[in-house]
N, C-alpha and C positions, 0 to 999 in steps of 0.2 A: 142151580139151574132154574130158569123160569120157562113156563110154557104158556103161550097165548094161542087160542084156537079161533079159527074163523072158517067159514065155508064159502066155496065158490063153485058154481055149476055142479053141485052134488059131490064135490071133492072137499075133504077136510084138509085144511092147511094148519099144521102145528108149527108155530114160530118158536124155536128154542133160543135161549140166550144164556150166556154164562159158560160154565164148564160141565161137560157130561161125564160124570165120574162115579156113578153108582150110588148106593145107599138110598136116601130118600128120592133121588132122581129116578131110580128104577121104578119105585112105587108110583110116583106121579105120572110117569110116561105110560106105564102099564094101565093105570086107572083111566087115563085119558083115552087110550085105545079101546078098552073094554066098554067105556061109555059110548064111544062112537059106534062100535059094533052093535051094541044094544039098541042104538037109535037107528040102525040100518045103514049107517055110513061106513063102507068098507074100503074106500079108496082114500089114501092118505098121502099127502106130501109133507115131508118134514123139512122145514126151512132151517138150514144150518148157518145162515149168514152171520148171526150174532153169537155163534158158539166159538169160544176162544180155544178150547182144548177138549180132546176126547182121550180117555185112557182105555185100557183093555176092557174094563168093566163097562164103560160107556159104549164100546163097540158091541158088547154082549147085550146091552139094553136095546140097541138098534136091531140086532139080529133076532132077539126075542120078539120085538114088535113086528118085524118082517114075517116071522113064522106064524105069529098069532093071526095076522091079517090074511096070510095065504090060506091057513086052515079054515078061515071063515069065508073064503071066496073073494078076498080082496087083495089089494097090493099096497106096498109102502115104497115110495120113491123119495129121493133126496133132492134138495134144492139149494143152490148157492153154497156149495161146500168150498171152504177156503183151500188154497194151495197147500198150506201146512197140514190140514186135516186130510186132504186128498192123498197126500204122501203116505199117511198111515193106512188108508184104504188100499193103496197100491202095494205096500210092503206086506200087508196081511192078506192080500189077494181078494179082499172084499169088494173091490171095484167090479169083480165078475158077478157079484150077487146083486148089488144095488144099481138101479138105474138112477143116474144123476143128471140134473139139468141146471143151467145157469139162468134160464128165463122162466118165470112163473107161468106165463101163458102157455108155453110149450109143455111144461110139466103137467098142467091141468088137462090140456088137450090129449096128452099121451094116454089117458085112460079110456078114450072113446074108440 
């Protein structure tokens, strides 16, 4: 998995690509979030457009990130989740936890 970071209107956008499956992925994602929090950026959109697959460990990574940001007064929201991955969120009931958007402008505006 690869992570590209950019900022827009005070919101960090993490563009993920590849497969979200744990191991080094967890460390990279956790480190990116901790760096953002340290920099004072607590609102994060995770773009899943280029993520091909998420396993249960990958879901745990997202949940951990969500919890980390919540504890620091921020929020984590998802962007462009594919139908295939969205089905995993539905089956696991995680769609009730994460706000998900298909439009980046809408996702960024949702923080204000």
